[in-house]
Each structure stands twice: as C-alpha cells, then as structure tokens.
MIBA-455056 format. One line per 10 residues: their letters; for each residue x, y, z of C-alpha. Coordinates in Angstrom, 3 decimals. Layout:
% MIBA-455056
a> X:Y:Z  ... .
//
This chain:
% MIBA-455056
menliallia> 18.243:-1.803:27.731  16.003:-4.039:26.006  13.407:-0.882:25.630  16.355:0.391:23.556  15.331:-2.110:20.547  12.207:-0.742:19.493  13.850:3.075:19.236  15.943:1.707:16.873  13.525:1.106:14.330  11.208:3.985:16.242 .
apllgaavll> 14.111:7.324:15.045  14.244:6.736:11.782  10.664:5.525:10.654  9.516:9.087:12.590  11.607:10.147:10.153  10.022:8.830:7.630  6.415:9.834:8.666  7.209:13.751:9.481  9.804:14.457:6.317  6.674:12.718:4.071 .
vggrrldavg> 3.810:13.874:5.660  5.034:17.135:7.181  4.621:19.167:3.339  7.297:21.857:1.951  7.905:23.641:5.270  10.244:21.272:5.819  12.141:21.863:3.032  14.954:24.030:3.742  15.592:21.704:7.655  14.153:17.759:6.057 .
hwigtllstt> 18.230:16.530:5.345  19.372:17.539:8.456  15.836:16.104:10.204  16.583:12.277:8.345  20.494:12.514:9.214  19.991:13.231:12.773  16.959:10.618:13.511  18.847:7.529:11.022  22.342:8.941:13.693  20.496:8.781:16.665 .
sfvfgvvlfg> 19.174:5.293:15.271  22.784:4.523:15.265  24.051:5.762:18.617  21.095:3.363:20.296  23.261:0.953:18.252  26.222:2.229:19.688  24.431:1.510:23.593  23.378:-1.754:23.046  26.276:-3.246:21.173  28.253:-1.968:24.376 .
dllskdaehr> 25.178:-4.134:26.698  26.172:-7.260:24.394  29.359:-6.664:25.631  29.830:-6.646:28.997  27.592:-9.690:29.114  28.541:-13.743:28.481  29.252:-14.603:24.653  26.825:-17.546:25.628  23.903:-15.162:26.774  24.267:-11.733:24.637 .
tltqhlftwi> 20.314:-12.131:22.895  18.013:-9.312:23.694  14.498:-9.948:23.482  11.508:-7.004:23.516  7.906:-8.216:23.185  5.568:-4.631:22.450  2.230:-6.737:21.870  0.143:-9.670:20.176  -0.063:-8.701:16.513  -2.672:-11.566:15.318 .
qvggfqadva> -4.140:-13.904:17.691  -6.884:-16.470:15.646  -7.276:-19.887:17.599  -3.873:-21.969:17.603  -2.049:-19.113:15.458  -0.397:-16.280:17.234  2.161:-13.558:15.951  3.944:-10.858:17.911  5.478:-8.213:17.360  8.405:-9.099:19.109 .
frldqlsmtf> 11.987:-8.336:18.369  15.764:-10.063:19.122  18.988:-8.745:19.555  21.921:-10.812:19.327  25.418:-10.819:17.834  24.160:-11.777:14.092  21.363:-8.829:14.157  23.496:-6.312:16.231  26.092:-7.130:13.567  23.529:-5.671:11.354 .
vllitgvgsl> 21.986:-3.126:13.016  25.629:-1.506:13.430  26.531:-1.799:9.594  22.759:-0.554:8.770  22.655:2.524:10.746  26.500:2.773:10.538  26.748:3.471:6.702  22.981:4.243:6.399  24.152:7.449:8.265  27.192:8.422:6.589 .
ihlysigyme> 24.949:8.053:3.288  22.885:10.474:4.957  25.313:13.202:5.333  26.685:12.707:1.833  23.503:13.279:0.319  23.081:16.199:2.009  25.580:17.651:-0.651  25.078:15.113:-3.408  21.222:15.725:-3.638  21.596:19.654:-2.288 .
hderrrrffg> 19.895:21.291:-5.592  17.289:18.667:-5.943  13.734:20.134:-5.612  12.599:16.880:-3.632  15.232:16.585:-1.511  13.024:16.754:2.067  11.427:13.236:0.228  14.437:11.918:-0.965  15.516:12.128:2.793  11.742:10.187:3.612 .
ylnlflaaml> 12.540:7.373:1.207  16.094:7.356:3.274  14.545:6.498:6.328  11.671:4.449:5.410  14.491:2.501:4.036  16.856:2.118:7.099  13.656:1.451:9.167  12.334:-1.548:7.337  15.903:-2.397:7.386  16.205:-2.445:10.831 .
llvladnyll> 12.557:-3.790:11.473  14.121:-6.966:8.947  17.156:-7.660:10.790  15.197:-7.526:14.111  12.282:-9.219:14.070  12.197:-12.367:16.317  10.163:-14.350:14.209  9.522:-14.893:10.524  6.079:-13.286:9.594  7.703:-9.660:11.285 .
lyvgwegvgl> 10.609:-10.039:9.193  8.620:-10.365:5.903  6.786:-7.030:6.952  10.404:-5.855:7.063  11.183:-7.642:3.428  8.213:-6.052:2.155  9.080:-2.489:3.186  12.404:-2.983:1.999  11.252:-3.774:-1.262  8.620:-0.838:-1.144 .
asylligfwq> 11.500:1.727:-0.239  13.986:0.510:-2.706  11.177:1.125:-5.518  10.620:4.288:-4.259  13.872:5.388:-4.327  15.434:3.488:-7.380  12.435:5.435:-9.673  13.102:8.912:-7.432  14.117:10.599:-10.690  10.617:9.108:-12.207 .
hkpsaataak> 10.621:11.741:-14.907  13.267:9.687:-16.602  11.120:6.701:-18.272  14.873:4.083:-17.972  14.761:5.206:-14.059  10.257:4.514:-13.671  11.479:1.449:-15.582  13.884:0.034:-13.467  11.823:0.504:-10.199  9.402:-1.366:-11.852 .
kaflvnrvgd> 11.702:-4.206:-12.965  13.452:-4.380:-9.357  9.818:-4.711:-7.882  8.379:-7.627:-10.328  11.649:-9.458:-9.749  11.734:-9.187:-5.977  8.334:-10.281:-5.877  9.207:-13.130:-7.338  11.435:-13.786:-4.379  8.915:-12.857:-1.801 .
mglsiaimlm> 6.576:-15.711:-3.151  9.450:-17.542:-2.171  9.460:-16.083:1.375  5.762:-16.013:1.834  5.454:-19.870:1.256  8.397:-20.844:3.175  6.861:-19.044:6.434  3.664:-21.294:5.239  5.800:-24.681:5.428  7.264:-23.938:9.006 .
fttfgtfafg> 3.939:-23.135:10.788  2.285:-26.019:9.006  5.349:-28.167:9.674  6.448:-27.091:12.814  3.289:-24.917:14.245  5.777:-22.027:14.837  7.285:-19.159:12.778  9.391:-18.065:16.097  12.686:-17.765:16.393  13.532:-19.423:19.457 .
pllgsegqpg> 11.402:-22.456:19.477  12.290:-22.765:16.057  15.807:-21.917:15.182  17.044:-22.213:19.124  18.185:-19.871:21.353  21.168:-19.415:23.913  22.894:-22.774:23.522  19.687:-24.687:23.070  18.188:-26.342:20.003  15.265:-25.717:18.484 .
iagdasegkl> 12.970:-28.003:16.525  14.137:-27.358:13.181  15.796:-30.275:12.862  12.921:-32.195:14.104  11.108:-32.594:10.375  11.866:-34.695:7.304  14.302:-33.552:5.433  12.173:-33.432:2.798  10.213:-31.163:4.005  13.276:-29.174:5.189 .
taialmllla> 14.643:-29.361:2.112  11.529:-27.445:0.809  11.417:-24.648:3.096  14.869:-24.123:2.672  14.922:-23.999:-1.150  12.363:-21.273:-0.842  14.072:-18.908:1.489  17.040:-19.624:-0.966  14.163:-18.397:-3.774  13.568:-15.039:-1.642 .
acgksaqvpl> 17.159:-14.751:-0.802  18.644:-14.773:-4.736  15.544:-11.724:-4.942  16.778:-9.113:-2.445  20.458:-10.139:-2.899  20.033:-10.095:-6.626  21.780:-14.037:-7.300  20.699:-16.018:-10.261  18.503:-16.599:-11.630  16.540:-13.288:-9.845 .
qswlgdameg> 19.624:-10.706:-10.845  18.428:-8.636:-13.827  17.023:-6.052:-11.292  20.721:-4.704:-9.962  22.149:-3.053:-13.416  18.820:-1.081:-13.951  18.544:0.119:-10.137  21.580:2.240:-10.731  19.145:4.645:-12.699  18.746:5.877:-8.773 .
ptpvsaliha> 20.920:9.060:-7.350  24.230:7.251:-6.490  23.266:7.389:-2.721  20.636:4.861:-3.380  23.012:2.886:-5.393  25.368:2.488:-2.124  22.830:1.739:0.094  20.765:-0.942:-1.827  24.409:-2.343:-2.682  26.377:-1.550:0.480 .
atmvtagvyl> 24.762:-2.019:3.710  21.116:-2.900:3.300  19.134:-4.552:0.615  21.732:-6.623:-1.446  22.662:-7.669:1.943  19.458:-9.144:3.433  19.396:-12.105:1.307  22.374:-13.449:3.138  20.685:-12.515:6.232  17.754:-14.846:5.752 .
ivrsaaifna> 20.266:-17.659:5.059  22.958:-17.447:8.016  19.801:-16.659:10.456  18.010:-19.583:9.124  21.423:-21.962:9.422  19.457:-24.551:11.631  17.717:-24.900:8.667  20.354:-25.316:6.371  22.235:-27.492:8.115  19.326:-30.476:8.227 .
apdaqlvvtv> 19.108:-30.072:4.741  22.194:-31.271:2.863  21.008:-30.846:-0.434  19.836:-27.056:-0.274  23.129:-26.133:1.230  24.609:-27.289:-2.002  21.614:-25.310:-4.305  23.038:-22.478:-1.922  26.955:-22.913:-2.841  25.555:-23.685:-6.388 .
vgavtllfga> 24.110:-19.904:-6.598  27.091:-18.301:-5.074  29.122:-19.966:-7.436  27.563:-18.587:-10.567  26.926:-15.594:-9.522  29.968:-14.775:-8.405  31.540:-15.140:-11.961  28.212:-14.158:-13.283  28.673:-11.025:-11.807  32.381:-10.486:-12.454 .
ivgcakddik> 32.304:-10.972:-16.324  29.036:-8.425:-16.675  31.461:-6.120:-14.808  34.310:-6.532:-17.185  32.406:-4.716:-20.006  30.809:-1.868:-18.649  31.689:1.180:-19.676  29.397:2.925:-17.130  31.337:3.042:-13.817  27.903:2.806:-11.670 .
kalagstmsq> 26.902:-0.530:-13.495  30.930:-1.782:-13.515  30.172:-1.539:-9.286  27.101:-2.864:-9.865  28.616:-5.499:-11.610  31.063:-6.038:-8.640  28.247:-5.814:-6.028  26.454:-8.981:-7.961  29.760:-10.547:-7.646  30.999:-10.453:-3.661 .
igymvlaagl> 27.034:-11.161:-3.007  27.650:-14.479:-4.531  31.079:-14.725:-2.419  29.047:-14.626:0.630  26.291:-16.988:-0.623  28.811:-19.208:-1.561  30.391:-19.124:2.434  26.626:-19.436:3.356  26.021:-22.410:1.438  29.085:-24.163:3.123 .
gpigyvfaim> 27.465:-24.145:6.072  29.497:-23.408:9.874  32.461:-23.550:7.930  31.663:-20.512:6.286  28.471:-18.697:7.956  31.169:-16.110:9.932  33.208:-15.160:7.205  29.906:-15.182:4.947  28.885:-12.294:7.418  32.373:-10.844:8.184 .
hlvthgffka> 32.683:-10.401:4.099  29.241:-8.750:4.083  30.845:-6.242:6.873  33.878:-5.426:4.357  31.972:-5.081:1.843  30.044:-2.489:3.173  32.770:-0.339:4.224  34.538:-0.541:0.537  31.662:-0.775:-1.557  29.947:1.941:-0.202 .
glflgagsvm> 33.084:3.735:-0.497  33.227:2.953:-3.966  29.842:4.082:-4.971  29.855:7.619:-2.932  33.660:7.860:-4.611  31.700:7.210:-8.497  28.996:9.736:-7.075  31.791:12.270:-6.121  33.453:11.294:-9.758  30.030:12.216:-11.265 .
hgmndevdmr> 29.560:15.202:-9.262  32.478:17.042:-10.519  31.781:16.157:-14.377  28.532:17.124:-15.079  27.075:13.895:-14.210  28.917:12.043:-16.717  28.952:8.205:-16.417  30.811:6.696:-19.091  34.129:5.816:-18.066  35.712:6.844:-21.518 .
kygglrtymp> 34.484:10.069:-21.180  36.793:10.411:-17.864  40.744:10.220:-17.439  43.169:11.796:-15.198  41.218:12.848:-12.515  43.233:11.759:-9.787  45.071:15.437:-10.125  41.461:16.858:-10.017  40.174:15.233:-7.398  42.637:13.856:-4.831 .
itfvtfglgy> 40.254:13.314:-2.177  38.247:10.924:-3.840  40.790:9.354:-6.095  42.737:8.403:-2.405  39.429:7.443:-1.261  38.073:5.458:-4.245  42.339:3.810:-4.541  41.800:2.522:-1.016  38.571:0.754:-1.775  40.178:-0.284:-5.089 .
laiigfpgls> 42.767:-2.031:-3.115  40.152:-3.542:-0.376  37.670:-5.519:-2.574  40.776:-6.928:-5.532  41.816:-7.967:-1.457  45.100:-6.522:-1.725  47.939:-7.558:1.588  46.966:-6.325:4.811  43.271:-4.718:3.573  39.810:-5.768:4.257 .
gffskdkiie> 38.857:-7.633:1.472  42.509:-9.626:1.733  41.178:-11.286:5.009  37.919:-11.971:4.262  37.707:-13.121:1.192  40.704:-15.423:1.347  39.039:-16.759:4.374  35.491:-18.063:1.906  37.980:-19.397:-0.246  39.843:-21.114:2.339 .
aafakggteg> 36.272:-22.439:3.023  35.555:-23.079:-0.427  38.339:-25.605:-0.270  38.026:-26.978:3.400  34.838:-28.180:1.890  36.762:-31.462:0.733  36.282:-33.276:-2.093  35.384:-32.705:-5.794  32.909:-30.216:-4.795  35.537:-28.340:-2.781 .
wilggcallg> 37.904:-27.801:-5.359  35.510:-26.708:-7.840  33.849:-23.972:-5.202  37.330:-23.300:-4.351  38.983:-22.787:-8.040  35.559:-21.021:-8.743  36.317:-18.330:-6.059  39.819:-18.201:-7.264  39.020:-17.211:-10.750  36.198:-14.843:-9.108 .
aaitafymtr> 39.234:-13.418:-7.356  41.347:-12.947:-10.865  38.682:-11.083:-12.604  37.663:-8.776:-9.569  41.695:-7.681:-10.167  40.817:-7.251:-13.612  37.863:-5.151:-13.721  38.338:-2.842:-10.761  41.810:-2.149:-12.265  40.188:-1.056:-15.352 .
vmlmtffgek> 37.656:1.135:-14.023  40.634:2.636:-11.924  42.880:3.268:-14.619  40.174:4.774:-17.128  39.004:7.014:-14.406  41.664:8.666:-12.703  44.890:7.823:-14.628  45.680:8.280:-18.633  45.330:11.780:-20.310  41.771:13.485:-19.978 .
rwqpdedghe> 39.125:12.132:-23.006  36.093:14.396:-21.780  34.223:15.837:-24.034  31.712:19.173:-24.655  28.315:17.940:-23.717  24.808:18.397:-26.258  24.844:22.175:-25.313  28.546:22.451:-25.283  29.121:22.388:-21.628  32.516:21.263:-21.198 .
phphespksm> 32.925:19.692:-17.590  35.316:21.122:-15.280  36.065:18.710:-12.799  36.781:19.417:-9.141  36.425:17.945:-5.735  33.194:17.658:-4.101  31.792:19.493:-0.783  33.230:18.479:2.722  29.873:16.735:3.507  30.670:14.198:0.278 .
tipmivlafg> 34.465:13.989:1.314  34.012:13.218:5.040  32.282:10.178:4.877  34.245:8.818:2.059  37.199:9.030:4.550  35.468:7.202:7.024  34.724:4.495:4.951  38.075:4.385:3.621  39.634:4.090:6.763  36.927:1.269:7.286 .
svfagaffsi> 38.197:-0.466:4.148  41.894:-0.229:5.320  41.455:-1.826:9.155  38.006:-3.335:9.283  39.572:-6.882:8.160  42.394:-6.516:10.358  40.368:-5.822:13.421  38.036:-8.424:12.829  40.881:-10.965:12.232  43.080:-10.711:15.079 .
gdrfvhwlep> 42.696:-13.014:17.416  39.671:-14.689:15.340  37.936:-11.731:17.079  35.003:-11.583:14.361  34.662:-15.446:14.553  34.320:-15.638:18.633  32.045:-12.743:18.361  29.553:-14.646:15.901  30.134:-18.186:16.670  27.422:-18.659:19.643 .
vtghshgdsp> 25.135:-17.666:16.720  25.821:-18.887:14.072  28.281:-22.067:14.977  31.652:-22.215:13.281  33.626:-25.963:12.719  37.075:-25.835:10.858  36.631:-28.221:7.887  39.800:-30.182:6.249  41.244:-28.602:3.803  43.581:-30.707:1.058 .
vsaltvtlat> 45.545:-27.029:0.402  46.972:-25.265:3.387  46.305:-21.157:4.163  49.187:-19.714:2.821  48.726:-21.979:-0.240  45.667:-20.133:-0.505  46.744:-16.899:0.216  50.084:-17.373:-2.137  47.235:-18.249:-4.836  44.883:-15.526:-3.887 .
mvvlvvgvai> 47.965:-13.268:-4.414  48.794:-14.087:-8.180  46.152:-14.294:-9.584  45.530:-11.059:-7.884  48.687:-9.724:-10.100  47.865:-11.782:-12.916  44.309:-9.974:-13.384  46.330:-6.462:-12.376  48.883:-6.864:-15.139  46.452:-8.055:-17.721 .
ayaqygrrpv> 44.022:-4.709:-16.794  47.043:-2.420:-16.763  48.399:-4.149:-19.906  45.021:-3.549:-21.769  44.154:-0.201:-20.428  47.177:1.585:-18.756  49.962:1.003:-21.513  47.586:1.883:-24.379  45.128:5.004:-24.914  41.827:3.980:-23.721 .
pvvaprgsll> 39.531:5.084:-27.124  36.473:7.000:-26.237  34.181:4.971:-28.364  34.497:1.378:-26.939  35.338:-1.246:-29.879  33.358:-4.179:-31.102  35.464:-6.649:-29.054  34.708:-10.065:-28.936  31.437:-11.916:-28.896  31.889:-12.369:-24.487 .
traarrdllq> 32.344:-8.684:-24.535  29.448:-8.306:-26.232  27.355:-10.332:-24.428  28.734:-8.764:-21.040  28.156:-5.452:-22.091  23.672:-7.139:-22.647  24.807:-8.337:-18.789  25.135:-12.428:-20.462  21.511:-11.805:-21.889  20.175:-11.989:-18.984 .
ddfnhvvlvr> 16.848:-10.032:-20.659  17.334:-11.669:-23.305  16.543:-14.314:-21.864  14.234:-13.081:-19.282  11.763:-12.202:-22.954  11.727:-15.317:-24.768  11.198:-17.394:-21.343  9.593:-15.719:-19.855  7.464:-12.810:-21.036  6.813:-14.742:-24.926 .
ggehltrslv> 6.756:-18.147:-22.729  4.415:-16.840:-20.673  2.145:-15.199:-23.798  2.495:-18.652:-25.423  1.846:-20.169:-22.276  -1.294:-18.094:-21.494  -2.614:-18.772:-25.656  -2.366:-22.187:-24.454  -4.691:-22.391:-21.415  -6.751:-19.515:-23.040 .
yvdhtlvdgv> -7.471:-22.200:-26.127  -7.492:-25.166:-23.031  -10.476:-23.424:-21.742  -12.216:-22.280:-24.656  -11.761:-26.025:-26.724  -11.947:-28.202:-23.715  -13.536:-26.970:-20.563  -16.058:-24.560:-22.273  -16.615:-27.654:-24.576  -17.885:-29.692:-22.267 .
vngtaasmgg> -19.893:-27.086:-20.491  -21.780:-25.828:-23.358  -22.121:-29.719:-25.043  -23.215:-30.557:-21.718  -26.354:-27.837:-21.994  -26.641:-28.395:-25.495  -27.147:-31.928:-24.612  -29.516:-31.219:-22.178  -31.219:-28.850:-24.338  -31.846:-31.408:-26.787 .
lsgrlrklqn> -32.848:-33.884:-24.280  -35.516:-32.099:-22.789  -36.561:-30.144:-26.071  -37.451:-34.199:-27.157  -39.024:-35.151:-23.767  -41.340:-32.190:-23.797  -43.125:-34.097:-27.306  -44.377:-36.235:-24.830  -46.194:-34.227:-22.984  -48.524:-32.847:-25.827 .
gyarsyavsm> -51.423:-32.405:-24.007  -53.445:-35.340:-25.707  -55.614:-38.071:-23.850  -54.981:-40.398:-26.097  -51.091:-39.838:-25.982  -50.977:-40.329:-22.732  -53.729:-43.702:-22.763  -51.402:-45.068:-25.473  -48.693:-44.621:-23.139  -49.998:-46.505:-20.329 .
fggvailiaa> -50.884:-48.778:-22.814  -47.371:-49.430:-23.588  -46.139:-49.030:-19.857  -48.450:-51.806:-18.590  -47.433:-54.191:-20.972  -43.784:-54.126:-20.806  -44.934:-54.505:-17.069  -46.543:-57.817:-17.980  -44.386:-58.984:-20.504  -41.302:-58.705:-18.068 .
tllmrav> -43.488:-60.371:-14.939  -44.196:-63.003:-17.430  -40.510:-63.278:-18.396  -39.438:-64.055:-14.665  -41.971:-66.361:-14.066  -40.844:-68.387:-16.940  -37.078:-68.055:-15.562 .
//
C-alpha cells in the first residue's frame, strides 16, 4: 500500500503537466482530464484510508522512500512520504473537496477560452498541497509550500487582463514570501540545532518521542516563532493577512479552493504537525493563541462591512482560520479540535463560496449584495445549499459548525486563569459577530425585494439556477455541512482518530460544557436578531450609507493596507534613504578620505625622492646625526 502514496501526488501532477504542455489540441477535453486525475487521487486516498483503518490505532503510519535528493557530507535530504492520521485527514479533504471544485469549474468556466490552462493550474495546486501534507521532512514540505504559493499566484491572477487581478496575485505572492522566509529560517535552525529536519527523529513516531524537546527553550521558541510566521503568511493571520481579500479577484472556484480545503489550512497543518516543538515552547504557544484570537475578531469585523459577497466570505475565512490557530495554540487541549473545525469548515466554506459563484453566475457576475435581493425564488437549490452552509458556520445546533466551534470555545476556557477567560471571551464574541455578518449576507442576497438594475450596457440580469455540474457539488458539500460534525463527535470518533499523532488532554475548565453551549446559543441569537433588525425588517439601500467610523474602517479592511503602506512601503523608503545616506557619508567618506590621505602623504613623500645627490647627502647626514645623538643620550642615562 505504501507505493500508492506517491500516486496521490503523481495523478494531479501528471494532469498539470499534460494540460499545461499539451497545447490547444486538448482544449475540448482538458477539463475532463483535470477532473478525472483529481478524482483518481481521491480514490487512491480512500483506498489508503481503508488500509489505515485496518491497522491498530498506534501503528497507522505508512512511509515511502523514493530516493535521496541531496547528500553532501553529513547533510542528507530524502524524497520520502509519511501518511498517518493527520496527513490522511488532509488528503481526503484536499482531494475530496478539490475534486468537487473541479466538477463545479466545468460549468463555471465553460465559456472561458483558457479553461484547459485553468484546470492545469488547479491540478498543480492539488499536487503541491498534497506534497506539503505528505512530506516526511521539513525540507520537502518547503518544496510543497513554495509550490502552493506559485499555484496560488497563477490562479489568483488567472484573469491577468484585469489590472486588479494581476495586482492581487503579486500582493499574495509578496506577502507570502515574508512568511516563507520564516519557514526557511526555521528549517535552518532545526538542522543546526538537531542535525536533522526529518519528522521521525525530530517529532517522534508511533509512540516514540522525538528529540525536539532536547534543545533549550530559547532555541525551540525561536524555531516555533519562525514556524508561526510561516503559518501567518499561508493562513492569512495577523499581521500577514492583507492578501486574502484581494485574492477574490480570481475565479470563484479558486476562492473556494484557497479558502476551504487547501492554502489557508496549510498554516494550521504546520503548527499541529510541529506540536512537539510548540509543546516545549510555551511562550511561542501563547503568541499563537494571541494571533488566533486577534485574527478571528479582525476577520469577523471586516466581514460585517463588506458588500462584495466574496469579500464578506473572505473575512469569514480569516476569522474561522483564526479559531483554528487559537485552538492549535492551546496545545494538546486544542490540536484535535483545530483540525476538526478545519475539516467541517472545508465543507461549509467551500459550499458557501460555490453558492456565491452560483449567484454570480445567475446575476451576470455581479458581486454587490446590495444589488441582489429575493433570489431564493429564482435559485432554490443555491438558496437551500447556501442556507445550510450559513447555518453550519454560525453554529446552529446539530450542524457541523456547532460541534467543532463549540469545542474550540470550551478548550479556550479550559486553558484556565485569566488567559482562559480572555481567549474564551474573544471566541464567544467572534461567534456573535459571525452570526451577525453571515445573517446579513443571507438576508441581503436571498430575502427582501429584488434590487438588481441594468448594467452599463443596459442588460438587466435574469437570475436563474446554475447547471447540474455546479449544483451537484454544492449539494454534496451541503450534506457535509449538515452531518460531518455529528459524525465526528459521536463517541469522540475524531478525537480517537487523531490522538495518536497530536495527543489530547482535557483541561479543567472553569465553566461546564453545557454553560459554554448555552452562552454560544445566546450570542448566536443576539447576532442573528441584530442583523435581522437592520437588514430584514427594513429595505436595504442600493447605495451603501456612509456608516460609522468603525464601519468605514472595516470597509477598508481596518486600514491594513494603509498601515502597510505607511509602515512598510514609506518606512522602507525612508530606511533605504537613511542607509544610502550613511553609505555615502560614512562608509564612502571613510574609504574616500583614507584614499585622499594616502594620496596626499605619498605626494609629500615623493618630493623627498627628487634625484639630487646633495639632497640625499643631507638626508644621510641628518640620519647619522640623529643616531649619534640617540646613542650618547642612552649612555648618559
């Protein structure tokens, strides 16, 4: 079975190669090739999943060594894969949701002239993400990490004829490069500290502890913080979150792929995979929880003010990943729940983005929710599937988000002390804001009176349901949004599945699970009620009102781009000018001054060599006189 691991990556990688190199002769069938190879990878994943289930819980790790990649002296890097409960969870999510997005894209991109290339990029994205989660060492993981960055650049900027799309792609690439530097530094520190970056000896395997805890806490904290910086870049966490909203310039299937099952989950995977390092660096864990708590509130506030349906969902993604990062920072109390929420989020967020794409498909690509209204009667399947995703993300009782998000809130309170109360309070507040902004999206899109108007060419939208190639993936994802959480929670099934890899412990929570559930229900009702009072009981204006100071700031992503421009762009310019000034005045001054001094001195010394014998005789006489005087002086002393 181990030989199938490489085929998981090889199938979509082959699809990418064929579709990107095959040329226009494949235009008619390229989308089917891409979808077939993505589905093939999913089938391999299901087969391997069955093989893992047949093994004892403590021995569910498969490894495959392909070849030695680099060997120089004591340095060795292998191309080897590791399939355990954690990577298996990601494999099924990536290939399963990814295949549904491929199927959806067949209808969504039907009239795009470059559809074959688009499916090639989708396949490349899946291959890179699978390499990332299946790598058996950090260096190979880094290759997948960079591959994901490349593929995201190509997909976000797919419609590069639009300046906004080209700019968004460059922004995502550059911001992620900052995080990538963190990962590269972390890998260097690992090798200099431990002499290896392979998961087995470093992190442990099948109950055997690794050597990660043998280093000093200071070194482990430095490594963990660099890993966190990398996670902030890929998972759009503060302070590297600015690229996520602009990434909506890509086609909607790209948004679903990036925001649900692949790129933004990579940072959470990195933290949980590196649990042995973070467990031995409590200061770094604290920073992780702070980043998660700040981001979940940041993204939720931004989502409240966006009228662009995709950007409202982008703010939601930022917030929900913040929940996962918060849980991952809690250590063994929260690792399992971070991944559980990641999986349930993969279902309902992919469904929400595909639903948004379905709405856009029926509304001539209009994204402004203020120009929607009453679409539930025109698009019944989209309305139901989107509605189920909405109920799941706000944590409606019985649906997926209810089970996974509540567990994170419980784990936050279980942290104990002042820290636990603050983190738990932030998570509860985030739940209330989530209920508000998602209810706002639902009401503005599907309820009320129709508000759409003719476009610039005088064409009025004619809302209609999407084709089956688009609605079938939405229906499948809706089932996951409804039932996945309950399925995972029965008998703590998901906890028992991941516990051998991530570990799990129950903290002593100052509040009971029932109290947390009741509090969550209260804030949910409050959030929904406020949204209904504002957007359900009164007409929604087509032109957005000016709004409060906070609303205006949230529309501009809480001034994150302004901050980056002032601090990084202008700050960088001023720093560069200062360094240039220091270089010109100090460095060049010292060098040029030294040269001038030596030139002047040599000019003066050169005059002594004038070619006249009498000058040389005088010099010799003077030298002899000095020597005699020095000798007489020494004898006198």
